[in-house]
N, C-alpha and C positions, 0 to 999 in steps of 0.2 A: 868533594864536601859532604858534612852532615849536615842535618836541618832538624832544629826543634821549633815545632809549630805552637804557637799559644794558642789559646783555648778559644777563641775567637774565630781566628783563621779553621781551626780545623772542625768546627761548629761547619761553619761559613762550606768549605771543601765536600763534608759528608751531606749537607742541606741541598744545595743550589747551585754553588759557585760564584751565586753572585755577590756583587759587594770587595770580589780579591784584585788588587790591581794586575791589570796586567801581567809589569812584570814578575808580580807574584807567579800569577799563574800560570806563567811558561817555566817556572820552576817546579811550581807542581805538579804538572802535565809532564816533565821530562822523567822519563821510568829511569833510566841512568843516579836519577836521586832516591830511589826507594832504599831502602824504609824509610820514613817520618819519624819521626820523633814526639813524644807528647810525656808532659809529666803525671804524675801519677796524681795530681793535683788538679790537673785539666778534666779528670774525671768525674773526681768531684765537686767540680766549679761546677760543672755539666746538670751532673746530677741534683747537686742544691738549686739551682735557680728554677730547675723543670719543681721541683717540689715545691719552691716559692713563689711560682706562676708569673717566671721574669723570663722563661724562656718557654715556647712552645714548639716540639717537634714533631716531624712528619709522621713517627710512630714511636709505642711507649717506649719509655725511655730504656729499658734492660734490653729489649731487641736492639734501639739505637746503638748504645753501648756497643754488643754483642758483633754489629754489622760494623761500626766506627772504629772498631780496634783491632779488625782481623790484618792475620801479618798475610802476607810480606810488605803489605802497603804501611802499616803503623806499630810502630814497638814503644812500649812503657817504659820509661822511668821512672823506677821507682824512688821513694824518697828517702834519702839513706841518711845514716847521720851529718857525713860532711855536708852534702845539700840542704840540711837543715840549718848545719851552722852555719853556713854559706853564707846564707839566705839574710840572717840576722844583721850579717857582719859586712853586706854588701858597702865596694868603696866611696866615695864622692857622697852626694844625696839622691837618694832614690823617695819613690812616693810610696805610703803605706799601706800598701792594698796586699797581702799575705800573698794571695795565690800568685801576683804578680812579682812577688820577690822569692818565690820558688821557683818560679817559672824559669826567674834569671840565672837564680843562683844554678838550675840545673842545665841551664845552654853554657854556663860560664864552668863548672864542672868537668862538662862532657865534652866540650871544646867545640861547641856545635853554633850556627847561624841559625839565630832567634826569628826567624819568620812572622810577623808580628805588625797590624796597620795600629799600633797602640802608641802614639804620638806622646805618652809617658817613657814608652819602654825605647822609642826611638830614639829620643834626644838623651837616653841616657847613655855615656861613652864608654863604660867601660863594661859591656855586652857588644858580641858580632851581630849585626842586623842584616836583615837584606840591601836597607835604605846605604 
């Protein structure tokens, strides 16, 4: 099974693992699940949060991103035309956060399970999540 990490889970994985639910942590710690995937929008989201003071990282952002996107542990899913279009036409009702829309669309397009603790995403029935 392939797993896409939402931005917050990715941050917690890299920073300190605190706040990751135990079931999800066992998935993360299992080497057979490597690599994990992230959407390219997650890189932007982390950098943006740091730039506006909403996120403090343990090391400078450029170094953090180099460490946090190391292969073979992490693979980045680029923002494709199909993902961009999918994010604007998600079935059913989904909240209006564009980054979350792109992350969900990335999981759907890549047929991956999304590792998330975000209740908005977990309650969305049109994407596979860890719950």
